[in-house]
N, C-alpha and C positions, 0 to 999 in steps of 0.2 A: 560494687562488691559482688553482685550476682555473677558478673563475668569471671571474677577471680575464683569463685567457688562452684562454677558450673551450674548455677541456677539456684532456686529456692530449696531449702532443706533445713534440718534442725540447726546446723551451724550458723547459717545465714540468719535465721529467725532469732537465735540467741544473740548474735552480734548486733542486729538491728535493735533488739530490745535493750541491750546494754548501751548502745549509742543514745537512744531516746532517753533513757534514765539519766545518763551522764549529761546530755545536752540540756535537759530540763533543769538539773541541779546547777550546772555551770551558768545557765541563763539567769537563774534565781540569784546566785552569788554575784554575778555581774551587775544585776539591777540593784542589789543591796549595796554593793560597793559604790555604784553611781550615786545612789541616794545619800551616801555618806561623804561623797566627794573624794573618794579614794581611787584616783585614776591609775595608780600602780596596780591595785587589786583588780580593777576593771581590765587593765591590759593583760594581766596574767590569766584571768578567767577567759577572756576573749581568745587569747592565743591557744589555750588548751582546747577550747570548744571548736575553734576553726580547724585545728588538726583532726579532731575526732570527726567533724562533719566531712572534711575532705576524704578521710579514710572510708566513710560510709557512702561516699558518692553524692552527698547533699551539697552540691556546688553553690546554690544560692544562699544557703544557710552559712556555709563556710565563708563566702564573700562578705556577708553581713557581719559575722564575727570578726573577720579580718579588718573591715572598715572601722568597727568599734575599737579594735586593738590599735590601729593606726591613729585614730583620733585621740585616744588616751595617751599614746606615746608622745603626741605633739601637744598635750595639755588642753585639747579642745573638748571640754565637757559637753558643750551644747551639741556638737556633731556626734559625739559618742551617745548621748541620750536619744538623738534623732534616729540613728541607725539601730540602737538597741530597741526602740519602740517597734521596729519592723520585725523583730525576731519572733514574737509570738505567732504572727501570721505565717511566717516562713516555716517555723517548726510545725505548726498545725498542718500546713500543706504536705510536709515530709511525712508526718504521721499518717495522713490519708493515703499517700502513695505506698508507704510500707504496709499498711493494712490490706492493700490490694494484692500484695505478693503472696 
């Protein structure tokens, strides 16, 4: 994102804040859907979050959400839970990186 906007500034700061807010909410919804066994809801939340993460340049987070989406699509709740468990740490790492910008 920094490359697209020529470096840090108010627009980039606002976009990163929006990404983090949405990613946290989508992660919460995803985990809620997982707890309920709603794999279609998991898939939809993971798909939305993966796209947002890719747009923000958070490749590892996007890959994790993508893995959760794929597992949900194939009905593999155990794999979806395993990959979803790694999201908190990955999002925390992205938050640290964004805070340094």
